[in-house]
GUVO-505205 format. One record per atom (N, C-alpha, C): residue number from 0; x, y negated, z negated; residue in three letters. Coordinates in nm, 3 decimals, always signed. Atoms other than C-alpha are relative to their C-alpha. Layout:
BEGIN
KETOR;num;px;py;pz;residuo
KETOR;NUM;X;Y;Z;ALA
...
This chain:
BEGIN
KETOR;num;px;py;pz;residuo
KETOR;0;+0.082;+0.120;+0.000;ARG
KETOR;0;+0.000;+0.000;+0.000;ARG
KETOR;0;+0.086;-0.126;+0.000;ARG
KETOR;1;-0.089;+0.117;-0.002;ARG
KETOR;1;+0.293;-0.234;-0.065;ARG
KETOR;1;+0.046;-0.032;+0.141;ARG
KETOR;2;-0.042;+0.023;-0.138;LEU
KETOR;2;+0.406;-0.183;+0.293;LEU
KETOR;2;-0.111;-0.068;+0.079;LEU
KETOR;3;+0.113;+0.062;-0.071;ALA
KETOR;3;+0.059;-0.267;+0.428;ALA
KETOR;3;-0.010;-0.147;-0.036;ALA
KETOR;4;+0.003;+0.140;+0.043;THR
KETOR;4;+0.065;-0.587;+0.223;THR
KETOR;4;+0.114;-0.077;+0.063;THR
KETOR;5;-0.118;+0.066;-0.056;THR
KETOR;5;+0.417;-0.673;+0.343;THR
KETOR;5;-0.019;-0.027;+0.149;THR
KETOR;6;+0.026;+0.019;-0.143;VAL
KETOR;6;+0.320;-0.623;+0.709;VAL
KETOR;6;-0.102;-0.112;+0.019;VAL
KETOR;7;+0.101;+0.105;-0.009;GLY
KETOR;7;+0.013;-0.841;+0.654;GLY
KETOR;7;+0.056;-0.138;-0.030;GLY
KETOR;8;-0.062;+0.128;+0.033;VAL
KETOR;8;+0.221;-1.115;+0.492;VAL
KETOR;8;+0.086;-0.049;+0.116;VAL
KETOR;9;-0.085;+0.040;-0.114;ALA
KETOR;9;+0.474;-1.116;+0.780;ALA
KETOR;9;-0.085;-0.049;+0.116;ALA
KETOR;10;+0.090;+0.039;-0.109;ARG
KETOR;10;+0.190;-1.132;+1.034;ARG
KETOR;10;-0.065;-0.135;-0.031;ARG
KETOR;11;+0.065;+0.126;+0.040;GLY
KETOR;11;+0.012;-1.408;+0.842;GLY
KETOR;11;+0.094;-0.118;+0.006;GLY
KETOR;12;-0.099;+0.107;-0.005;GLU
KETOR;12;+0.330;-1.613;+0.809;GLU
KETOR;12;+0.035;-0.037;+0.144;GLU
KETOR;13;-0.028;+0.027;-0.141;ALA
KETOR;13;+0.401;-1.577;+1.181;ALA
KETOR;13;-0.111;-0.084;+0.062;ALA
KETOR;14;+0.114;+0.075;-0.053;ILE
KETOR;14;+0.052;-1.700;+1.268;ILE
KETOR;14;-0.002;-0.141;-0.057;ILE
KETOR;15;+0.009;+0.130;+0.066;ALA
KETOR;15;+0.055;-1.984;+1.013;ALA
KETOR;15;+0.113;-0.095;+0.041;ALA
KETOR;16;-0.116;+0.084;-0.029;SER
KETOR;16;+0.405;-2.109;+1.099;SER
KETOR;16;+0.022;-0.021;+0.149;SER
KETOR;17;-0.026;+0.007;-0.143;GLY
KETOR;17;+0.393;-2.049;+1.474;GLY
KETOR;17;+0.138;+0.052;+0.037;GLY
KETOR;18;-0.135;-0.050;-0.023;ARG
KETOR;18;+0.728;-1.869;+1.443;ARG
KETOR;18;+0.003;+0.151;-0.025;ARG
KETOR;19;-0.011;-0.145;+0.013;VAL
KETOR;19;+0.821;-1.501;+1.484;VAL
KETOR;19;+0.057;+0.037;-0.137;VAL
KETOR;20;-0.049;-0.062;+0.123;HIS
KETOR;20;+0.868;-1.300;+1.164;HIS
KETOR;20;+0.021;+0.148;+0.030;HIS
KETOR;21;-0.019;-0.142;-0.024;GLY
KETOR;21;+0.952;-0.934;+1.122;GLY
KETOR;21;+0.010;+0.080;-0.128;GLY
KETOR;22;-0.024;-0.092;+0.110;ILE
KETOR;22;+1.005;-0.632;+0.902;ILE
KETOR;22;+0.126;+0.079;+0.036;ILE
KETOR;23;-0.119;-0.082;-0.014;LEU
KETOR;23;+1.341;-0.459;+0.858;LEU
KETOR;23;-0.018;+0.123;-0.089;LEU
KETOR;24;+0.010;-0.126;+0.074;TYR
KETOR;24;+1.312;-0.092;+0.757;TYR
KETOR;24;+0.139;+0.060;-0.008;TYR
KETOR;25;-0.127;-0.069;+0.020;ASP
KETOR;25;+1.621;+0.073;+0.610;ASP
KETOR;25;-0.034;+0.139;-0.055;ASP
KETOR;26;+0.042;-0.135;+0.038;VAL
KETOR;26;+1.532;+0.442;+0.608;VAL
KETOR;26;+0.108;+0.066;-0.085;VAL
KETOR;27;-0.111;-0.061;+0.074;THR
KETOR;27;+1.877;+0.546;+0.482;THR
KETOR;27;-0.005;-0.037;-0.149;THR
KETOR;28;-0.002;+0.048;+0.138;HIS
KETOR;28;+1.849;+0.334;+0.168;HIS
KETOR;28;-0.141;-0.014;-0.060;HIS
KETOR;29;+0.137;-0.006;+0.051;GLN
KETOR;29;+1.470;+0.374;+0.131;GLN
KETOR;29;-0.052;-0.137;-0.046;GLN
KETOR;30;+0.046;+0.135;+0.033;ARG
KETOR;30;+1.373;+0.005;+0.146;ARG
KETOR;30;-0.046;-0.072;+0.127;ARG
KETOR;31;+0.044;+0.084;-0.111;PHE
KETOR;31;+1.212;-0.260;+0.364;PHE
KETOR;31;-0.007;-0.144;-0.047;PHE
KETOR;32;+0.001;+0.143;+0.034;ALA
KETOR;32;+1.210;-0.641;+0.379;ALA
KETOR;32;-0.063;-0.079;+0.113;ALA
KETOR;33;+0.049;+0.096;-0.100;ILE
KETOR;33;+1.040;-0.929;+0.555;ILE
KETOR;33;+0.119;-0.073;+0.059;ILE
KETOR;34;-0.096;+0.085;-0.070;LEU
KETOR;34;+1.248;-1.112;+0.814;LEU
KETOR;34;-0.070;-0.130;+0.033;LEU
KETOR;35;+0.061;+0.131;-0.021;ALA
KETOR;35;+1.177;-1.484;+0.829;ALA
KETOR;35;+0.096;-0.091;+0.076;ALA
KETOR;36;-0.087;+0.094;-0.071;PRO
KETOR;36;+1.305;-1.765;+1.050;PRO
KETOR;36;+0.075;-0.089;-0.099;PRO
KETOR;37;-0.076;+0.089;+0.090;PRO
KETOR;37;+1.574;-1.990;+0.899;PRO
KETOR;37;-0.070;-0.136;-0.012;PRO
KETOR;38;+0.058;+0.134;+0.020;SER
KETOR;38;+1.484;-2.331;+0.765;SER
KETOR;38;+0.055;-0.097;+0.104;SER
KETOR;39;-0.045;+0.104;-0.092;ALA
KETOR;39;+1.512;-2.640;+0.983;ALA
KETOR;39;+0.133;-0.058;-0.047;ALA
KETOR;40;-0.124;+0.054;+0.056;GLU
KETOR;40;+1.787;-2.762;+0.749;GLU
KETOR;40;+0.118;+0.090;+0.035;GLU
KETOR;41;-0.109;-0.093;-0.035;ASP
KETOR;41;+1.995;-2.447;+0.810;ASP
KETOR;41;+0.035;-0.009;+0.148;ASP
KETOR;42;-0.024;+0.013;-0.144;ILE
KETOR;42;+1.953;-2.486;+1.186;ILE
KETOR;42;+0.075;-0.130;+0.029;ILE
KETOR;43;-0.065;+0.129;-0.020;GLU
KETOR;43;+2.048;-2.855;+1.175;GLU
KETOR;43;+0.145;+0.002;-0.049;GLU
KETOR;44;-0.136;-0.007;+0.056;ALA
KETOR;44;+2.355;-2.775;+0.961;ALA
KETOR;44;+0.089;+0.098;+0.075;ALA
KETOR;45;-0.078;-0.096;-0.077;GLY
KETOR;45;+2.464;-2.507;+1.209;GLY
KETOR;45;+0.018;+0.133;-0.070;GLY
KETOR;46;-0.011;-0.125;+0.075;ALA
KETOR;46;+2.426;-2.230;+0.950;ALA
KETOR;46;-0.083;+0.111;+0.062;ALA
KETOR;47;+0.086;-0.098;-0.068;ALA
KETOR;47;+2.165;-2.057;+1.169;ALA
KETOR;47;-0.040;-0.057;+0.135;ALA
KETOR;48;+0.045;+0.041;-0.133;LYS
KETOR;48;+2.036;-2.065;+1.525;LYS
KETOR;48;-0.152;+0.020;+0.011;LYS
KETOR;49;+0.142;-0.026;-0.024;PRO
KETOR;49;+1.676;-2.099;+1.644;PRO
KETOR;49;-0.016;+0.143;+0.053;PRO
KETOR;50;+0.023;-0.138;-0.042;GLY
KETOR;50;+1.538;-1.749;+1.692;GLY
KETOR;50;+0.061;+0.102;-0.094;GLY
KETOR;51;-0.055;-0.091;+0.100;ASP
KETOR;51;+1.748;-1.599;+1.412;ASP
KETOR;51;-0.109;+0.039;-0.099;ASP
KETOR;52;+0.088;-0.041;+0.109;LEU
KETOR;52;+1.568;-1.405;+1.142;LEU
KETOR;52;+0.087;+0.036;-0.119;LEU
KETOR;53;-0.074;-0.027;+0.122;GLU
KETOR;53;+1.690;-1.389;+0.783;GLU
KETOR;53;-0.079;+0.098;-0.086;GLU
KETOR;54;+0.064;-0.098;+0.085;ARG
KETOR;54;+1.619;-1.098;+0.552;ARG
KETOR;54;-0.033;-0.063;-0.135;ARG
KETOR;55;+0.040;+0.041;+0.133;LEU
KETOR;55;+1.420;-1.181;+0.241;LEU
KETOR;55;+0.027;+0.116;-0.096;LEU
KETOR;56;-0.028;-0.099;+0.103;GLU
KETOR;56;+1.419;-0.970;-0.076;GLU
KETOR;56;-0.044;+0.141;+0.040;GLU
KETOR;57;+0.031;-0.141;-0.028;TRP
KETOR;57;+1.429;-0.590;-0.036;TRP
KETOR;57;-0.113;+0.049;-0.090;TRP
KETOR;58;+0.100;-0.078;+0.076;GLU
KETOR;58;+1.129;-0.382;-0.146;GLU
KETOR;58;+0.050;+0.144;+0.004;GLU
KETOR;59;-0.047;-0.138;+0.004;THR
KETOR;59;+1.246;-0.039;-0.261;THR
KETOR;59;-0.117;+0.096;-0.020;THR
KETOR;60;+0.104;-0.101;+0.014;MET
KETOR;60;+1.045;+0.279;-0.253;MET
KETOR;60;-0.021;+0.033;-0.148;MET
KETOR;61;+0.023;-0.037;+0.139;PRO
KETOR;61;+0.876;+0.366;-0.582;PRO
KETOR;61;+0.047;+0.143;-0.028;PRO
KETOR;62;-0.043;-0.136;+0.034;PRO
KETOR;62;+0.992;+0.676;-0.771;PRO
KETOR;62;-0.101;+0.104;+0.050;PRO
KETOR;63;+0.085;-0.109;-0.048;GLY
KETOR;63;+0.859;+0.997;-0.616;GLY
KETOR;63;-0.053;-0.017;+0.140;GLY
KETOR;64;+0.046;+0.025;-0.137;ILE
KETOR;64;+0.788;+0.841;-0.272;ILE
KETOR;64;+0.122;-0.017;+0.089;ILE
KETOR;65;-0.111;+0.009;-0.095;GLU
KETOR;65;+1.021;+0.882;+0.026;GLU
KETOR;65;-0.050;-0.045;+0.136;GLU
KETOR;66;+0.027;+0.040;-0.137;MET
KETOR;66;+1.015;+0.702;+0.359;MET
KETOR;66;+0.068;+0.104;+0.089;MET
KETOR;67;-0.055;-0.109;-0.079;GLY
KETOR;67;+1.057;+0.999;+0.595;GLY
KETOR;67;+0.054;-0.044;+0.135;GLY
KETOR;68;-0.044;+0.051;-0.129;TRP
KETOR;68;+1.081;+0.817;+0.926;TRP
KETOR;68;-0.078;-0.125;+0.037;TRP
KETOR;69;+0.069;+0.112;-0.062;VAL
KETOR;69;+0.989;+0.505;+1.120;VAL
KETOR;69;-0.004;+0.029;+0.149;VAL
KETOR;70;+0.016;-0.026;-0.143;GLY
KETOR;70;+0.849;+0.554;+1.470;GLY
KETOR;70;-0.022;-0.130;+0.075;GLY
KETOR;71;+0.009;+0.119;-0.085;LEU
KETOR;71;+0.890;+0.292;+1.740;LEU
KETOR;71;+0.013;+0.049;+0.143;LEU
KETOR;72;-0.002;-0.055;-0.135;GLY
KETOR;72;+0.804;+0.369;+2.097;GLY
KETOR;72;-0.011;+0.150;-0.007;GLY
KETOR;73;+0.005;-0.146;+0.000;ASP
KETOR;73;+0.870;+0.735;+2.167;ASP
KETOR;73;+0.109;+0.059;-0.089;ASP
KETOR;74;-0.110;-0.045;+0.085;ARG
KETOR;74;+1.145;+0.758;+1.904;ARG
KETOR;74;-0.037;-0.009;-0.147;ARG
KETOR;75;+0.010;+0.013;+0.145;THR
KETOR;75;+1.158;+0.822;+1.534;THR
KETOR;75;+0.140;-0.007;-0.059;THR
KETOR;76;-0.127;+0.017;+0.068;VAL
KETOR;76;+1.439;+0.719;+1.303;VAL
KETOR;76;-0.017;+0.048;-0.142;VAL
KETOR;77;+0.003;-0.049;+0.137;SER
KETOR;77;+1.497;+0.917;+0.985;SER
KETOR;77;+0.128;-0.036;-0.075;SER
KETOR;78;-0.124;+0.047;+0.061;HIS
KETOR;78;+1.839;+0.764;+0.917;HIS
KETOR;78;+0.043;-0.124;+0.077;HIS
KETOR;79;-0.038;+0.123;-0.067;GLY
KETOR;79;+1.933;+0.405;+0.994;GLY
KETOR;79;-0.103;-0.107;-0.025;GLY
KETOR;80;+0.091;+0.112;+0.017;THR
KETOR;80;+1.736;+0.086;+1.041;THR
KETOR;80;-0.088;-0.020;+0.123;THR
KETOR;81;+0.094;+0.035;-0.106;VAL
KETOR;81;+1.440;-0.030;+1.247;VAL
KETOR;81;-0.048;-0.142;-0.028;VAL
KETOR;82;+0.050;+0.137;+0.011;THR
KETOR;82;+1.340;-0.391;+1.312;THR
KETOR;82;-0.126;-0.014;+0.083;THR
KETOR;83;+0.124;+0.027;-0.072;THR
KETOR;83;+0.986;-0.489;+1.407;THR
KETOR;83;-0.027;-0.150;-0.004;THR
KETOR;84;+0.032;+0.142;-0.008;ARG
KETOR;84;+0.836;-0.826;+1.495;ARG
KETOR;84;-0.150;-0.023;-0.014;ARG
KETOR;85;+0.137;+0.050;+0.004;ALA
KETOR;85;+0.515;-1.014;+1.420;ALA
KETOR;85;+0.004;-0.137;+0.068;ALA
KETOR;86;-0.002;+0.120;-0.082;HIS
KETOR;86;+0.435;-1.289;+1.670;HIS
KETOR;86;-0.110;-0.098;-0.040;HIS
KETOR;87;+0.098;+0.101;+0.039;PRO
KETOR;87;+0.245;-1.617;+1.620;PRO
KETOR;87;-0.141;+0.022;+0.055;PRO
KETOR;88;+0.134;-0.027;-0.054;LEU
KETOR;88;-0.044;-1.496;+1.839;LEU
KETOR;88;-0.069;+0.118;-0.068;LEU
KETOR;89;+0.060;-0.109;+0.075;GLY
KETOR;89;-0.105;-1.209;+1.597;GLY
KETOR;89;+0.041;+0.139;+0.046;GLY
KETOR;90;-0.045;-0.132;-0.045;ILE
KETOR;90;+0.047;-0.929;+1.804;ILE
KETOR;90;+0.124;+0.041;-0.079;ILE
KETOR;91;-0.112;-0.051;+0.078;ALA
KETOR;91;+0.309;-0.708;+1.644;ALA
KETOR;91;+0.063;+0.119;+0.073;ALA
KETOR;92;-0.063;-0.120;-0.052;THR
KETOR;92;+0.557;-0.437;+1.730;THR
KETOR;92;-0.081;+0.120;-0.049;THR
KETOR;93;+0.072;-0.122;+0.038;ALA
KETOR;93;+0.358;-0.114;+1.736;ALA
KETOR;93;+0.099;+0.095;-0.065;ALA
KETOR;94;-0.088;-0.095;+0.066;HIS
KETOR;94;+0.510;+0.125;+1.488;HIS
KETOR;94;-0.077;+0.079;-0.105;HIS
KETOR;95;+0.058;-0.085;+0.105;ALA
KETOR;95;+0.439;+0.396;+1.233;ALA
KETOR;95;+0.110;+0.031;-0.101;ALA
KETOR;96;-0.093;-0.035;+0.106;VAL
KETOR;96;+0.602;+0.476;+0.900;VAL
KETOR;96;-0.060;+0.117;-0.077;VAL
KETOR;97;+0.046;-0.121;+0.067;TYR
KETOR;97;+0.573;+0.821;+0.746;TYR
KETOR;97;+0.059;+0.007;-0.140;TYR
KETOR;98;-0.041;-0.012;+0.140;PHE
KETOR;98;+0.587;+0.863;+0.367;PHE
KETOR;98;-0.040;+0.137;-0.053;PHE
KETOR;99;+0.035;-0.125;+0.067;ARG
KETOR;99;+0.596;+1.180;+0.160;ARG
KETOR;99;+0.033;-0.014;-0.149;ARG
KETOR;100;-0.021;+0.002;+0.143;GLY
KETOR;100;+0.567;+1.230;-0.211;GLY
KETOR;100;+0.062;+0.130;-0.048;GLY
KETOR;101;-0.062;-0.121;+0.057;ARG
KETOR;101;+0.756;+1.476;-0.429;ARG
KETOR;101;-0.102;+0.108;-0.030;ARG
KETOR;102;+0.105;-0.096;+0.035;GLU
KETOR;102;+0.426;+1.640;-0.518;GLU
KETOR;102;-0.080;+0.044;+0.121;GLU
KETOR;103;+0.062;-0.053;-0.121;GLY
KETOR;103;+0.335;+1.710;-0.156;GLY
KETOR;103;-0.091;-0.095;+0.077;GLY
KETOR;104;+0.085;+0.095;-0.072;GLY
KETOR;104;+0.129;+1.404;-0.060;GLY
KETOR;104;+0.072;-0.058;+0.120;GLY
KETOR;105;-0.057;+0.059;-0.122;GLU
KETOR;105;+0.182;+1.261;+0.288;GLU
KETOR;105;-0.096;-0.106;+0.053;GLU
KETOR;106;+0.081;+0.105;-0.062;ILE
KETOR;106;+0.062;+0.943;+0.457;ILE
KETOR;106;+0.083;-0.066;+0.110;ILE
KETOR;107;-0.064;+0.075;-0.106;THR
KETOR;107;+0.143;+0.761;+0.779;THR
KETOR;107;-0.066;-0.136;+0.009;THR
KETOR;108;+0.048;+0.137;-0.013;VAL
KETOR;108;+0.109;+0.384;+0.798;VAL
KETOR;108;+0.026;-0.041;+0.145;VAL
KETOR;109;-0.015;+0.041;-0.139;THR
KETOR;109;+0.046;+0.257;+1.152;THR
KETOR;109;-0.031;-0.149;+0.014;THR
KETOR;110;+0.024;+0.142;-0.029;VAL
KETOR;110;+0.059;-0.098;+1.290;VAL
KETOR;110;-0.045;-0.010;+0.145;VAL
KETOR;111;+0.057;+0.016;-0.133;ASN
KETOR;111;-0.163;-0.177;+1.586;ASN
KETOR;111;+0.069;-0.117;+0.071;ASN
KETOR;112;-0.075;+0.106;-0.068;PRO
KETOR;112;+0.029;-0.380;+1.849;PRO
KETOR;112;-0.084;-0.120;+0.041;PRO
KETOR;113;+0.085;+0.109;-0.048;VAL
KETOR;113;-0.266;-0.589;+1.966;VAL
KETOR;113;-0.052;-0.084;-0.116;VAL
KETOR;114;+0.057;+0.073;+0.113;SER
KETOR;114;-0.427;-0.679;+1.635;SER
KETOR;114;+0.101;-0.026;-0.110;SER
KETOR;115;-0.096;+0.011;+0.108;GLY
KETOR;115;-0.122;-0.636;+1.413;GLY
KETOR;115;-0.050;+0.057;-0.131;GLY
KETOR;116;+0.060;-0.052;+0.122;LEU
KETOR;116;-0.349;-0.464;+1.164;LEU
KETOR;116;+0.056;+0.137;-0.036;LEU
KETOR;117;-0.059;-0.120;+0.056;VAL
KETOR;117;-0.238;-0.177;+0.943;VAL
KETOR;117;-0.109;+0.102;-0.031;VAL
KETOR;118;+0.091;-0.111;+0.034;GLU
KETOR;118;-0.407;+0.163;+0.905;GLU
KETOR;118;+0.080;+0.105;-0.074;GLU
KETOR;119;-0.061;-0.108;+0.076;LEU
KETOR;119;-0.326;+0.433;+0.652;LEU
KETOR;119;-0.068;+0.130;+0.038;LEU
KETOR;120;+0.053;-0.128;-0.045;LEU
KETOR;120;-0.369;+0.786;+0.788;LEU
KETOR;120;+0.056;+0.113;-0.086;LEU
KETOR;121;-0.051;-0.112;+0.080;PRO
KETOR;121;-0.346;+1.106;+0.582;PRO
KETOR;121;+0.091;+0.090;+0.084;PRO
KETOR;122;-0.090;-0.095;-0.066;GLY
KETOR;122;-0.058;+1.340;+0.669;GLY
KETOR;122;+0.105;-0.068;+0.085;GLY
KETOR;123;-0.102;+0.049;-0.093;GLU
KETOR;123;+0.224;+1.306;+0.920;GLU
KETOR;123;-0.063;-0.011;+0.138;GLU
KETOR;124;+0.070;+0.026;-0.125;VAL
KETOR;124;+0.082;+1.146;+1.233;VAL
KETOR;124;+0.094;-0.072;+0.096;VAL
KETOR;125;-0.075;+0.068;-0.106;LYS
KETOR;125;+0.269;+1.062;+1.554;LYS
KETOR;125;-0.099;-0.026;+0.112;LYS
KETOR;126;+0.102;+0.039;-0.096;LEU
KETOR;126;+0.052;+0.871;+1.798;LEU
KETOR;126;+0.061;-0.044;+0.132;LEU
KETOR;127;-0.044;+0.045;-0.131;ASP
KETOR;127;+0.093;+0.816;+2.173;ASP
KETOR;127;-0.016;-0.150;+0.018;ASP
KETOR;128;+0.024;+0.144;-0.007;LEU
KETOR;128;-0.031;+0.461;+2.115;LEU
KETOR;128;+0.130;-0.078;-0.004;LEU
KETOR;129;-0.124;+0.073;+0.020;PHE
KETOR;129;+0.327;+0.367;+2.030;PHE
KETOR;129;+0.098;+0.015;+0.115;PHE
KETOR;130;-0.091;-0.023;-0.111;ALA
KETOR;130;+0.477;+0.466;+2.364;ALA
KETOR;130;+0.047;-0.130;+0.066;ALA
KETOR;131;-0.036;+0.127;-0.063;GLU
KETOR;131;+0.480;+0.104;+2.484;GLU
KETOR;131;+0.047;-0.103;-0.101;GLU
KETOR;132;-0.033;+0.091;+0.109;ALA
KETOR;132;+0.603;-0.048;+2.156;ALA
KETOR;132;+0.108;-0.100;+0.037;ALA
KETOR;133;-0.112;+0.089;-0.026;SER
KETOR;133;+0.920;-0.199;+2.299;SER
KETOR;133;-0.043;-0.128;+0.071;SER
KETOR;134;+0.050;+0.121;-0.065;GLU
KETOR;134;+0.711;-0.448;+2.500;GLU
KETOR;134;-0.023;-0.112;-0.100;GLU
KETOR;135;+0.031;+0.101;+0.100;PHE
KETOR;135;+0.635;-0.628;+2.174;PHE
KETOR;135;+0.119;-0.034;-0.088;PHE
KETOR;136;-0.122;+0.044;+0.066;GLY
KETOR;136;+0.995;-0.661;+2.057;GLY
KETOR;136;+0.031;+0.068;-0.131;GLY
KETOR;137;-0.049;-0.067;+0.120;GLY
KETOR;137;+1.144;-0.418;+1.811;GLY
KETOR;137;+0.135;+0.059;+0.032;GLY
KETOR;138;-0.132;-0.057;-0.025;GLY
KETOR;138;+1.475;-0.249;+1.769;GLY
KETOR;138;+0.028;+0.117;-0.089;GLY
KETOR;139;-0.036;-0.120;+0.073;LEU
KETOR;139;+1.625;+0.076;+1.654;LEU
KETOR;139;+0.150;+0.004;-0.020;LEU
KETOR;140;-0.138;-0.045;+0.014;SER
KETOR;140;+1.953;+0.181;+1.509;SER
KETOR;140;-0.004;+0.117;-0.096;SER
KETOR;141;+0.001;-0.118;+0.085;GLY
KETOR;141;+2.023;+0.515;+1.356;GLY
KETOR;141;+0.055;+0.118;+0.075;GLY
KETOR;142;-0.062;-0.116;-0.062;SER
KETOR;142;+2.134;+0.865;+1.431;SER
KETOR;142;-0.101;+0.096;+0.061;SER
KETOR;143;+0.100;-0.098;-0.044;ASP
KETOR;143;+1.803;+1.032;+1.523;ASP
KETOR;143;-0.072;-0.041;+0.127;ASP
KETOR;144;+0.066;+0.033;-0.126;PHE
KETOR;144;+1.731;+0.892;+1.867;PHE
KETOR;144;+0.097;+0.010;+0.115;PHE
């Protein structure tokens, strides 16, 4: 649920500010963070460039919950990082994040590329909907693709 809230906040900030935001998933270290544009002051001072995104505070996985993989396009990453984007018009990088609990629970969180809205699905779900995800600007790095 924290992830759904985080995705909603990034989307809302992108719409409200008129500037691209994002989410950085670090599957290796079991954490995620909002990516936000730098301040105008940082750009003016030369500390950042327009279009850069800065990582905000990390959210770590709660005890007993593991981020199993992040799916983007036709790939899944179970080790490494994935970057997604939320655009000012409300569209977002289509992606899915699979979570499993130590006691056997499983859930997949999906982000719709057109609406940017989040859905929680029971179990491990890989959807064909994400085949065109790269059109909406995301990135992968890791060893499983």
